[in-house]
N, CA and C of each residue as an Amber inpcrd file, in Angstrom:
protein
   651
  38.1250000 -11.9170000   4.0680000  37.4760000 -10.1380000   4.3290000
  38.7560000  -9.6620000   3.8390000  39.5160000  -9.9470000   3.8340000
  40.8570000  -9.4530000   3.4600000  41.4350000  -9.8710000   1.9340000
  41.9500000  -8.5330000   0.9120000  42.3760000  -8.7880000  -0.5300000
  43.4360000  -7.5480000  -0.3240000  44.4670000  -8.3150000  -0.2820000
  45.6730000  -7.4500000  -0.0260000  45.3690000  -6.1590000   1.2680000
  45.4700000  -5.4970000   0.4940000  45.1360000  -4.5210000   2.6070000
  43.6380000  -3.7070000   2.4780000  42.7980000  -4.4790000   1.7750000
  41.6030000  -4.0300000   1.5060000  40.3420000  -5.3850000   2.4450000
  39.6600000  -4.8410000   3.3890000  38.6810000  -5.7850000   4.0700000
  37.0520000  -5.2400000   3.7330000  36.3810000  -6.4570000   2.6990000
  34.7760000  -6.0820000   2.4450000  34.4760000  -5.7830000   3.3320000
  33.5780000  -4.6550000   4.2680000  32.3670000  -4.8880000   5.2380000
  31.0740000  -4.9400000   4.2930000  29.7620000  -6.4680000   4.9950000
  28.5460000  -5.7430000   4.4880000  27.5890000  -5.0150000   4.7700000
  27.5640000  -3.4500000   5.1170000  26.9380000  -2.8900000   5.4820000
  26.8680000  -1.4480000   4.8660000  25.5900000  -1.3960000   4.5790000
  25.0610000   0.3310000   3.8380000  24.7880000   1.2570000   4.7630000
  25.5340000   0.4480000   6.5680000  25.0440000   1.8090000   7.5400000
  26.6270000   3.0170000   7.5500000  26.2900000   4.2000000   7.3490000
  27.5970000   4.7370000   7.2450000  28.1560000   5.0960000   8.6080000
  27.1130000   4.4960000   9.5650000  27.7180000   5.0790000  10.5940000
  28.9730000   3.6900000  11.1220000  28.1790000   2.7220000  10.6150000
  28.9500000   1.7120000  10.9030000  30.5660000   1.6210000  10.2790000
  30.1160000   2.0580000   9.0720000  31.3830000   1.8300000   8.4170000
  32.5450000   3.0620000   8.7500000  31.8820000   4.0270000   9.2950000
  33.2950000   4.8780000   9.9160000  33.4460000   4.1830000  10.8830000
  33.3890000   3.2560000  11.4300000  33.4210000   2.6450000  13.3510000
  34.2740000   1.7400000  12.7350000  34.0500000   1.1470000  11.7460000
  35.1830000  -0.0810000  10.8900000  36.3820000   0.3220000  10.5480000
  36.5230000   1.4500000   9.5350000  37.0410000   1.7730000   9.0220000
  38.3430000   2.7720000  10.2720000  37.8670000   3.1180000  11.2310000
  38.8990000   3.2660000  12.6320000  39.5530000   2.2900000  12.8770000
  38.4360000   1.3700000  13.0890000  39.4800000   0.3550000  13.6760000
  40.6230000  -0.4710000  12.9240000  39.5830000  -0.5330000  11.2370000
  41.2520000  -1.3460000  10.6120000  42.0430000  -0.8450000  10.6620000
  41.4700000   1.0140000  10.3590000  43.0270000   2.1870000   9.7830000
  43.8940000   1.9910000  10.8610000  43.4600000   1.5200000  11.6370000
  45.0820000   1.6400000  12.7200000  45.9080000   0.5100000  12.9850000
  45.6880000  -0.7190000  11.8800000  46.0220000  -1.7310000  11.0590000
  47.0380000  -1.5660000   9.7700000  46.4850000  -0.3270000   9.1220000
  47.0890000  -0.4000000   7.8530000  45.7530000  -0.7030000   6.9730000
  44.7210000  -1.1740000   7.5040000  43.8890000  -1.6140000   6.1390000
  42.6600000  -0.8380000   5.5400000  42.2860000  -1.0810000   4.8600000
  41.1620000   0.2500000   4.3090000  39.8370000  -1.1010000   3.9360000
  38.6130000  -0.0660000   4.5380000  37.6530000  -0.7690000   4.7230000
  36.9360000  -0.1380000   3.1480000  36.1790000  -1.7660000   2.8700000
  34.8230000  -0.9340000   1.5090000  33.8610000  -1.9150000   1.9190000
  32.8040000  -1.2980000   1.3810000  31.3610000  -1.3620000   1.8840000
  30.3350000  -1.8640000   0.3510000  29.5400000  -2.1570000   1.3880000
  28.3050000  -2.2100000  -0.0030000  28.4470000  -0.9590000  -0.7100000
  28.4630000   0.7150000  -0.3560000  28.3970000   1.5930000  -1.1940000
  29.4840000   1.6330000  -1.9040000  30.0810000   0.6980000  -1.7920000
  31.7820000   0.5340000  -2.8670000  31.1490000  -0.2530000  -4.3540000
  30.0560000  -1.0130000  -3.9920000  29.4810000  -2.0400000  -5.1700000
  28.0760000  -1.6200000  -5.0800000  28.0120000  -1.0800000  -5.9800000
  26.2290000  -0.9510000  -5.6240000  25.3440000  -1.6960000  -6.3660000
  25.7760000  -2.7300000  -7.0570000  24.5170000  -4.2810000  -8.3260000
  25.2230000  -5.1440000  -7.2400000  25.5770000  -5.4610000  -6.1020000
  25.4760000  -6.0340000  -5.1600000  24.1300000  -6.5720000  -4.4680000
  23.4030000  -7.5940000  -4.2510000  21.6800000  -7.8990000  -3.8020000
  21.6330000  -7.4010000  -2.5720000  20.4160000  -6.9960000  -2.1010000
  19.8360000  -6.5540000  -1.1210000  19.4720000  -7.5760000   0.1170000
  19.8120000  -7.7610000   1.1100000  19.8550000  -9.1230000   1.7710000
  18.9920000  -8.7280000   3.2140000  17.6630000  -9.7600000   3.1610000
  16.6590000  -8.9170000   4.0840000  16.8590000 -10.2480000   5.5510000
  17.2570000  -8.8300000   6.2650000  17.4380000  -9.3680000   7.3790000
  16.2680000  -9.8950000   8.7810000  15.7760000 -11.3390000   8.2560000
  14.6380000 -11.9330000   8.6080000  15.2870000 -13.4460000   9.7760000
  16.3040000 -12.7690000   9.9860000  16.4410000 -14.4410000  11.2770000
  16.1870000 -13.6930000  12.2040000  16.3510000 -14.3610000  13.2730000
  15.8020000 -14.3920000  14.9980000  16.3380000 -14.0150000  15.4380000
  17.7380000 -14.1210000  15.3800000  19.0090000 -13.2980000  16.0140000
  20.0200000 -12.3570000  15.6260000  20.7130000 -11.7640000  16.0540000
  21.7300000 -10.8650000  15.3220000  22.8040000 -12.2980000  14.8640000
  23.0640000 -13.0010000  15.4010000  23.9850000 -13.8960000  14.6780000
  23.6460000 -14.6510000  13.4280000  22.4540000 -14.9310000  13.5120000
  21.6080000 -15.4820000  12.3540000  21.5710000 -14.3260000  11.2210000
  21.5110000 -13.3010000  11.3940000  21.3390000 -12.2660000  10.0620000
  23.0370000 -11.6780000  10.0120000  23.8860000 -11.4690000  10.9120000
  25.3910000 -11.9980000  10.3660000  25.6040000 -12.3520000   9.6170000
  25.6490000 -13.7440000   9.6180000  25.8770000 -15.2870000   8.5320000
  25.1340000 -14.9890000   7.2150000  23.7830000 -14.5680000   7.5520000
  23.1340000 -14.4600000   5.8970000  23.9180000 -12.9880000   5.4990000
  24.5140000 -12.4060000   5.7620000  24.4220000 -11.3080000   5.6500000
  26.3100000 -11.4460000   4.4250000  26.9890000 -12.1440000   5.4950000
  28.3380000 -12.3530000   5.3390000  28.3740000 -13.4410000   3.8810000
  27.5230000 -14.0370000   4.1850000  27.6420000 -15.6550000   3.0650000
  27.1420000 -15.0540000   1.4170000  25.8910000 -14.0670000   1.8490000
  25.4380000 -13.6270000   0.4650000  26.3440000 -12.8050000  -0.4200000
  26.6220000 -12.1680000   0.3920000  27.9360000 -11.0050000  -0.0100000
  28.8890000 -11.3130000  -0.1510000  29.3860000 -12.4670000   0.5130000
  31.0780000 -13.4580000   0.1080000  30.8160000 -13.9940000  -0.9630000
  29.5640000 -14.7550000  -1.2730000  29.5710000 -16.0380000  -2.2730000
  28.9480000 -14.8880000  -3.8450000  28.5280000 -13.4170000  -3.5600000
  28.4380000 -12.5220000  -5.0440000  29.7470000 -11.9770000  -5.3030000
  30.8060000 -11.8100000  -3.9640000  32.0350000 -11.2610000  -4.7820000
  32.7940000 -12.7490000  -4.8750000  33.0090000 -13.5110000  -4.2380000
  33.6870000 -14.4520000  -4.6460000  35.0060000 -14.7520000  -3.4040000
  34.8540000 -13.6340000  -2.3370000  35.5470000 -12.7830000  -1.7720000
  35.3760000 -12.8580000  -0.2440000  36.3070000 -13.0280000   0.4640000
  35.8230000 -13.1970000   2.1680000  34.8990000 -12.1000000   2.3570000
  33.8320000 -12.0590000   3.3010000  33.5400000 -11.0040000   3.7730000
  33.3190000 -10.6640000   5.0720000  32.8530000  -9.3950000   5.4960000
  32.5310000  -9.4670000   7.4330000  31.4080000  -9.0280000   6.8750000
  30.3920000  -9.2580000   8.1960000  29.1620000  -8.7210000   8.2090000
  28.9190000  -8.8370000   9.6870000  28.0850000  -7.2210000  10.1120000
  27.9970000  -7.1290000  11.3890000  26.2200000  -7.0140000  11.5050000
  25.9090000  -7.5750000  12.1800000  24.1530000  -7.0840000  12.7810000
  24.2180000  -6.7860000  14.4180000  23.7410000  -5.6180000  14.6400000
  24.0160000  -5.1130000  16.0040000  22.5000000  -4.6100000  16.1400000
  22.3350000  -4.0510000  17.5550000  21.3020000  -3.0700000  18.0450000
  21.0840000  -3.5380000  20.0680000  19.5510000  -2.6830000  19.9530000
  19.6670000  -2.2190000  21.2930000  18.8490000  -3.8490000  21.8800000
  18.9760000  -4.1720000  23.0180000  18.4550000  -4.6900000  23.6830000
  17.6510000  -3.9520000  25.0020000  16.3970000  -3.8570000  25.1330000
  16.0260000  -2.8410000  26.6480000  15.2580000  -3.8390000  27.4800000
  15.9340000  -3.9400000  28.6410000  14.6450000  -4.7590000  30.0030000
  13.5180000  -4.2450000  30.2370000  13.1370000  -3.4740000  30.3630000
  11.7490000  -2.6180000  30.3040000  10.9000000  -3.3720000  28.8520000
  11.7670000  -3.6020000  27.7820000  10.8140000  -3.7310000  26.8290000
  10.8520000  -5.4350000  26.1560000  11.3910000  -6.1220000  27.7530000
  11.3230000  -7.6650000  27.1680000  12.5200000  -7.4980000  26.2730000
  13.2430000  -7.2590000  25.7610000  14.1420000  -7.0360000  24.8760000
  14.2600000  -6.7390000  23.6210000  12.7800000  -5.6650000  23.5170000
  12.8560000  -5.2100000  22.2620000  13.9660000  -3.8260000  22.2750000
  14.0590000  -3.0570000  21.0590000  13.7170000  -3.3420000  19.6380000
  14.5370000  -4.9300000  19.5950000  15.4610000  -5.4410000  19.5030000
  16.5090000  -6.4020000  19.5250000  16.9510000  -6.3520000  17.6460000
  16.4740000  -7.3660000  17.4960000  17.1420000  -7.0760000  15.9950000
  15.8630000  -6.4210000  15.0920000  14.9530000  -5.6860000  15.3780000
  14.3880000  -4.8550000  14.7680000  15.1440000  -3.2270000  15.4210000
  15.8280000  -3.3740000  15.5400000  16.3890000  -1.8850000  16.0040000
  16.5550000  -1.0290000  14.9730000  16.5960000  -0.9240000  13.2950000
  17.1910000  -0.0520000  12.9340000  15.7780000   0.0150000  12.3100000
  14.9850000  -0.9320000  12.0130000  13.4060000  -0.2130000  11.2960000
  12.2490000  -0.3670000  12.6110000  13.0470000   0.4760000  13.9370000
  11.9460000  -0.0740000  14.8600000  11.0530000   0.9460000  15.0610000
  10.6980000   1.8830000  14.2800000   9.6490000   3.0720000  13.6460000
   8.8970000   2.5640000  13.1920000   8.9310000   1.8650000  11.9260000
   8.4770000   1.2100000  10.6420000   8.8950000   1.8080000   9.4880000
   8.3500000   1.4190000   8.4840000   8.6240000   1.5900000   7.0420000
   9.3710000   3.2520000   6.7860000  10.7260000   3.3810000   6.6780000
  11.0230000   4.6990000   6.2350000  11.8770000   5.1730000   7.4750000
  12.2850000   4.1490000   8.4650000  12.6690000   4.5320000   9.6830000
  14.1340000   5.3060000   9.5130000  13.9710000   6.3640000  10.6590000
  15.3420000   6.9160000  10.7200000  15.9460000   6.6930000  12.2290000
  17.2280000   7.4130000  12.6140000  17.7670000   7.1460000  14.0510000
  16.7750000   8.2450000  14.5090000  16.3290000   9.5970000  14.2690000
  15.2740000  10.5590000  15.2750000  14.0760000   9.9160000  15.3600000
  13.4120000   8.6890000  14.7750000  11.8670000   8.4960000  15.1260000
  11.8060000   7.1430000  15.5760000  13.3910000   6.4780000  15.6400000
  13.5480000   5.2020000  16.3530000  13.6980000   5.3470000  17.9470000
  14.6660000   6.7920000  18.0270000  14.7680000   6.9260000  18.9870000
  13.4060000   7.9030000  20.0790000  12.5840000   8.7880000  18.8520000
  11.3480000   8.8600000  19.8040000  10.3000000   7.8660000  20.0760000
  10.4200000   6.7560000  18.9560000   9.1840000   5.5570000  19.4830000
  10.0220000   4.9100000  20.9090000  10.8570000   4.8290000  21.0940000
  11.9770000   4.2870000  22.3180000  11.1600000   5.0730000  23.5530000
  11.8650000   6.3040000  23.4560000  11.5580000   7.3470000  24.2640000
   9.6560000   6.8840000  24.7880000   9.0660000   7.0290000  23.8760000
   7.1480000   7.1670000  24.3420000   6.6780000   6.1240000  24.8100000
   8.0220000   4.8940000  23.6970000   7.1090000   3.2050000  24.7110000
   7.9820000   3.0260000  26.6530000   8.8590000   3.5150000  26.3790000
   9.7000000   3.6360000  27.9470000   9.0620000   4.6030000  28.7840000
   8.3980000   6.0010000  28.4490000   7.7050000   6.9530000  29.3840000
   6.2310000   6.5220000  29.4900000   6.0840000   5.4420000  28.9930000
   4.4850000   5.6300000  28.8210000   4.0370000   4.7360000  30.3560000
   4.8340000   3.4880000  31.1590000   4.8930000   3.1180000  31.5730000
   5.5530000   3.3840000  33.1430000   6.9090000   4.4590000  32.5190000
   8.0010000   4.5950000  33.2800000   7.3830000   4.9250000  34.8000000
   6.3900000   5.6320000  35.2710000   5.2340000   5.5480000  36.8430000
   5.6380000   4.6480000  37.0180000   5.1450000   3.1300000  36.5690000
   4.7500000   2.4590000  37.6190000   6.7320000   1.0530000  37.7940000
   7.2660000   1.6170000  37.0480000   8.6730000   1.0900000  37.2200000
   9.4230000   1.1920000  38.2270000  10.0390000   0.5620000  39.6860000
  10.9260000   1.5600000  40.2170000  12.4650000   1.7240000  39.6780000
  12.6060000   1.2330000  38.5930000  13.9230000   1.2630000  37.9030000
  13.7430000   2.1900000  36.8170000  12.8740000   3.3120000  36.8550000
  12.7990000   4.9030000  36.0940000  12.4130000   5.2030000  37.3030000
  13.1760000   5.9300000  38.2000000  12.6200000   6.6380000  39.3590000
  13.9200000   7.4920000  39.1470000  15.4750000   7.1520000  38.9610000
  16.2380000   7.2920000  39.0200000  16.3580000   9.2860000  37.8650000
  16.9060000   9.8250000  38.1820000  17.4300000  11.4680000  36.7350000
  18.7360000  11.5630000  37.4610000  19.1900000  12.3690000  36.2930000
  20.4380000  12.8650000  35.6560000  20.3510000  14.4770000  36.3450000
  21.7000000  15.1360000  36.3650000  21.8350000  16.6840000  37.3320000
  20.9660000  17.0170000  36.0900000  20.8130000  17.1460000  35.0120000
  20.3150000  18.5330000  34.0720000  18.2310000  17.5320000  33.6230000
  18.4150000  16.4310000  35.4530000  16.6220000  16.5520000  34.7720000
  16.4110000  14.9810000  33.8790000  16.8060000  14.2460000  33.6040000
  17.1430000  13.5040000  32.3750000  16.5950000  12.5770000  33.1990000
  15.3200000  11.5780000  33.0340000  15.2930000  10.4610000  33.3450000
  15.8820000   9.0580000  32.4050000  16.1440000   8.5310000  33.6970000
  16.7800000   6.8620000  33.2480000  15.9100000   6.2910000  33.2920000
  15.1920000   5.5870000  32.3450000  13.9580000   4.7720000  31.9390000
  13.9510000   3.4740000  32.3130000  15.4140000   2.7020000  31.7620000
  14.9780000   0.9810000  31.2970000  16.3410000   0.9300000  31.7220000
  16.9020000  -0.5760000  32.1820000  18.6470000  -0.9110000  31.8870000
  18.2950000  -0.9890000  30.4680000  19.3800000  -1.6860000  29.5040000
  19.4660000  -1.8960000  28.2860000  21.1540000  -2.2090000  28.2520000
  21.3120000  -2.8500000  27.1490000  22.3100000  -3.2040000  26.4770000
  22.4320000  -3.1280000  25.0150000  23.3510000  -2.7790000  24.6140000
  23.6900000  -3.0880000  23.0960000  24.7530000  -4.5310000  22.3040000
  23.8220000  -4.9090000  21.6540000  24.6610000  -6.1970000  20.9800000
  25.1000000  -6.4510000  19.6490000  26.2870000  -6.6630000  19.5480000
  26.9190000  -6.9970000  18.1120000  27.1900000  -8.3950000  17.7690000
  26.6290000  -8.6170000  16.4690000  26.9230000 -10.0530000  15.9850000
  27.9320000 -10.1120000  15.0810000  29.6350000 -10.7580000  14.9620000
  30.2400000 -10.7350000  13.6630000  30.4910000 -11.7760000  12.6540000
  30.5730000 -11.9540000  11.8730000  30.6740000 -13.1470000  11.1870000
  31.2650000 -12.8350000   9.5840000  32.6850000 -13.7980000   9.6500000
  33.0810000 -13.2010000   8.5680000  32.9400000 -14.8080000   7.9290000
  33.0540000 -14.9330000   6.7050000  32.6480000 -16.2520000   6.0460000
  33.4640000 -15.7220000   4.7910000  33.9790000 -17.4610000   4.1990000
  34.9870000 -17.4140000   3.3170000  34.2570000 -18.6430000   2.3720000
  34.3010000 -17.6890000   1.2450000  33.5830000 -18.6070000   0.3820000
  34.1420000 -20.1720000  -0.2310000  35.9000000 -19.6240000  -0.1760000
  36.8690000 -21.3220000  -0.0950000  36.5160000 -21.8220000   0.3960000
  36.4340000 -21.7170000   1.6590000  36.7700000 -22.3760000   2.6160000
  35.2770000 -23.1090000   2.8450000  33.8780000 -22.3780000   2.5840000
  32.7610000 -22.4410000   3.5310000  32.6240000 -21.7960000   4.8030000
  33.5150000 -21.7110000   5.5160000  33.7260000 -21.8340000   7.1810000
  33.5890000 -20.4680000   7.7640000  32.7380000 -20.3700000   8.8770000
  32.2920000 -18.7770000   9.1880000  33.6430000 -18.4950000  10.7490000
  33.6160000 -17.4100000  10.4410000  34.6450000 -17.0950000  12.2310000
  33.5310000 -16.1940000  12.6410000  33.3100000 -16.4450000  14.0280000
  32.1620000 -15.4820000  14.5870000  32.5910000 -14.7360000  16.1880000
  32.2010000 -12.9880000  16.5010000  32.0250000 -12.9860000  17.5970000
  30.9050000 -12.0370000  18.0290000  30.7890000 -12.0520000  19.0570000
  29.9600000 -11.1370000  19.8000000  30.4670000 -10.2840000  20.7590000
  30.0320000  -8.7590000  20.6570000  30.2370000  -8.1570000  21.8900000
  29.0760000  -7.2760000  22.6930000  29.1060000  -6.8340000  23.8870000
  28.2570000  -6.4200000  24.4480000  28.3850000  -5.0060000  25.3140000
  27.6730000  -3.9860000  26.2180000  27.9010000  -3.2380000  26.7890000
  26.4790000  -2.9350000  27.1010000  26.7020000  -2.4810000  28.2570000
  25.6640000  -2.9800000  29.1400000  25.4910000  -1.0180000  29.6410000
  24.2760000  -0.6290000  29.8420000  23.7860000   0.9910000  30.1020000
  22.6540000   1.3980000  30.5540000  22.1200000   2.4070000  30.5660000
  20.3160000   2.7120000  31.0070000  20.1070000   3.3620000  29.6070000
  18.7130000   3.8440000  29.4410000  17.9310000   4.1370000  28.4040000
  17.8140000   5.6150000  29.2390000  18.1110000   6.7650000  28.9430000
  17.4730000   8.3560000  29.0850000  16.4620000   8.5990000  28.3020000
  16.1980000  10.0120000  28.3920000  14.4280000  10.4350000  27.6590000
  15.1480000  11.4700000  27.2920000  16.2080000  12.1280000  27.0170000
  16.3200000  13.0700000  26.7700000  18.0310000  13.0180000  26.3030000
  18.4620000  12.5630000  24.1080000  19.1020000  12.7060000  23.4820000
  20.4190000  13.5430000  24.1890000  21.2440000  12.9000000  24.0400000
  22.6580000  13.8390000  24.8480000  24.1040000  13.3370000  23.3680000
  24.3550000  14.5700000  23.2600000  25.6170000  14.6140000  22.3880000
  25.3150000  14.4760000  20.6820000  26.4540000  14.7190000  20.2740000
  26.4660000  14.6730000  18.8970000  26.9420000  13.3990000  18.1100000
  27.6150000  12.6720000  18.7950000  28.5880000  12.0400000  17.9770000
  27.8120000  10.1830000  17.6210000  27.9800000   9.4390000  17.2340000
  27.8270000   7.9610000  17.3580000  26.6050000   8.2440000  15.9170000
  25.7690000   7.1470000  16.3280000  24.6760000   6.6860000  15.4390000
  23.4510000   6.1640000  16.0330000  22.7570000   5.7730000  15.4240000
  21.5420000   4.7440000  16.0280000  20.9600000   5.6170000  17.6580000
  21.2800000   4.8140000  18.4500000  20.3610000   5.1030000  20.0870000
  21.4620000   5.3570000  20.7520000  22.5640000   5.7710000  20.0300000
  24.0300000   6.1860000  21.1840000  23.4050000   7.4810000  21.7120000
  22.4850000   8.2200000  21.1450000  21.9030000   9.7980000  22.4410000
  21.0020000   9.2010000  23.7700000  20.6030000   8.2960000  23.4130000
  19.8510000   7.8440000  24.2650000  20.6470000   6.7970000  25.4840000
  21.4020000   6.5370000  24.9170000  22.3510000   5.3120000  25.8110000
  23.3020000   5.2090000  26.8030000  22.9470000   6.0380000  28.2550000
  23.7760000   6.2520000  29.1720000  24.8300000   5.4950000  29.7500000
  26.1230000   5.4280000  29.8290000  27.2020000   4.7910000  30.5450000
  27.3360000   5.7370000  31.7600000  26.8000000   5.0280000  33.0800000
  27.0090000   5.4930000  34.2620000  28.5270000   5.2280000  34.5360000
  29.6600000   4.4590000  34.3720000  30.4980000   4.7950000  34.0660000
  32.0750000   5.7600000  34.0220000  31.2250000   6.2590000  32.7150000
  31.6990000   7.4710000  31.6000000  30.7250000   9.0680000  32.3650000
  29.9430000   8.9900000  33.0940000  28.9220000  10.2560000  33.3710000
  28.7510000  10.4750000  32.2010000  28.4050000   9.8430000  30.8310000
  28.3440000   9.9940000  29.4010000  27.3700000   9.8930000  28.6490000
  26.5350000  10.0160000  27.5650000  25.3710000   9.0050000  26.7950000
  27.0850000   8.6560000  25.7700000  26.5050000   7.7020000  25.3250000
  27.0990000   7.0410000  23.8840000  27.7550000   7.6990000  22.6170000
  26.5950000   8.6600000  22.6340000  27.0600000   9.8520000  21.6760000
  27.5330000  10.8600000  22.3570000  28.2680000  10.6860000  23.4600000
  28.8200000  12.0810000  23.6670000  30.6640000  11.6090000  23.7650000
  30.9470000  10.2720000  23.9660000  32.1420000   9.7170000  23.8460000
  33.0620000  10.3510000  22.4350000  34.4050000  10.1130000  22.4390000
  35.0770000  10.0620000  21.4200000  34.9690000   9.0760000  20.7270000
  35.9830000   8.7110000  19.8000000  35.9720000   7.5840000  18.4040000
  36.3900000   6.9150000  19.6120000  37.6310000   6.4730000  19.7240000
  38.4380000   6.0730000  20.5150000  38.0190000   5.7150000  21.7890000
  37.4500000   6.3180000  22.9680000  36.7810000   5.6710000  23.9420000
  36.0790000   4.7130000  23.8210000  34.5690000   5.2320000  22.4830000
  33.6980000   4.3740000  22.0790000  34.1890000   2.9010000  22.0330000
  35.7130000   2.8850000  20.9540000  35.9790000   1.9250000  20.5040000
  36.3590000   1.0440000  21.1260000  37.0460000   1.7670000  22.7990000
  37.6440000   0.4180000  23.4910000  35.9020000   0.1010000  24.4610000
  34.9790000   0.4670000  24.3530000  34.1070000   0.1490000  25.4520000
  32.7720000  -0.4770000  24.9650000  32.6260000  -0.2580000  23.3590000
  31.9710000  -0.4430000  22.4240000  31.0880000  -2.1350000  22.0800000
  29.5390000  -2.3610000  22.2010000  29.8450000  -3.5500000  21.3840000
  30.5550000  -4.4690000  20.2130000  30.5780000  -3.2060000  19.3390000
  31.3590000  -3.7690000  18.2260000  32.6110000  -3.6590000  18.3020000
  33.6180000  -2.4480000  19.0200000  35.0810000  -2.9780000  19.4180000
  34.8030000  -4.3600000  20.5100000  34.2800000  -4.2880000  21.3350000
  34.7800000  -5.7260000  21.6330000  34.8830000  -7.1640000  21.0220000
  33.6830000  -6.8510000  20.1930000  33.3980000  -8.0890000  19.2250000
  34.2380000  -8.1890000  17.9880000  34.6760000  -6.4520000  17.7660000
  36.1230000  -7.2670000  16.6170000  37.2290000  -7.3440000  17.6920000
  37.9340000  -7.0190000  18.2940000  38.9760000  -7.1330000  19.1300000
  38.8050000  -8.8890000  19.5780000  37.5660000  -9.3720000  19.7260000
  37.2720000 -10.8890000  19.8550000  37.7010000 -11.8270000  18.3270000
  36.9450000 -11.2560000  17.4670000  37.2400000 -11.7510000  15.8740000
  38.2550000 -12.1600000  15.9430000  39.3860000 -10.7050000  15.8210000
  40.7780000 -10.3700000  15.2080000  41.2230000 -11.4490000  16.0080000
  41.1890000 -11.8330000  17.5140000  41.8850000 -12.3750000  18.3680000
  41.7330000 -14.3170000  17.6050000  40.4000000 -14.4730000  17.2980000
  40.2110000 -15.8470000  17.0760000  41.0410000 -15.6990000  15.4500000
  40.8760000 -15.1810000  14.6480000  41.6150000 -15.1680000  12.6450000
  43.0950000 -15.3880000  13.4340000  43.3660000 -15.0300000  14.4620000
  44.9580000 -15.0370000  14.6390000  45.2620000 -16.5710000  14.7880000
  44.2160000 -16.8140000  16.3400000  44.2890000 -18.3890000  15.9700000
  44.1160000 -19.1690000  14.6970000  43.3990000 -19.0700000  14.1840000
  43.0140000 -19.8280000  12.8330000  44.3870000 -19.9320000  12.3980000
  44.9810000 -18.6940000  11.6540000  45.3480000 -18.7910000  11.0290000
  47.1710000 -19.4910000  11.9290000  47.0910000 -19.4130000  12.7560000
  48.0880000 -20.1200000  13.2620000  48.5380000 -21.6430000  13.4600000
  47.0510000 -21.8480000  13.1910000  47.1190000 -22.9340000  14.2830000
  46.9610000 -24.2980000  12.3660000
């Protein structure tokens, strides 16, 4: 993962790059991504779990570069949709999916049957409906091609889906992800607040701890 003071993260998601850069920047490390290596192969995310996809991305890019690489796969699991969109979170609305289209499809899918579910009766002060319990999941995999070994971690954060987007921060489903403990949507948190409680922040802290143990072992 680390070459001098640089960390390679296997992603083309600008939002994730910003979050990793913020986290590692506090350690004095610079993040580079697949944006910095335009000739790297695309990785088909065809795993059945977030962990499978993270491993595949990390190994593919690490083998191509000949150095350790960190990969992330993350998404949203919604209780009322039996865990969907899950590993399909980024492409939930089909070919050419965008955050806006994915969010609109999610609200539509949950609103269609909301009147039949007791957990969708609550509303916020502004009239937004709480449509379902949900959680964000993040799987991280660090692969070292020299040793052929992975270091892995997973993080989670629970919340509820609302039917009206709130906030301009974050990315993905953040505007619809309501955090009762903060009384705000994920997209309304500061970067520091999000890093402290997010699925990606939790997974990263776990990963760093495991890397430290491995280096001292």
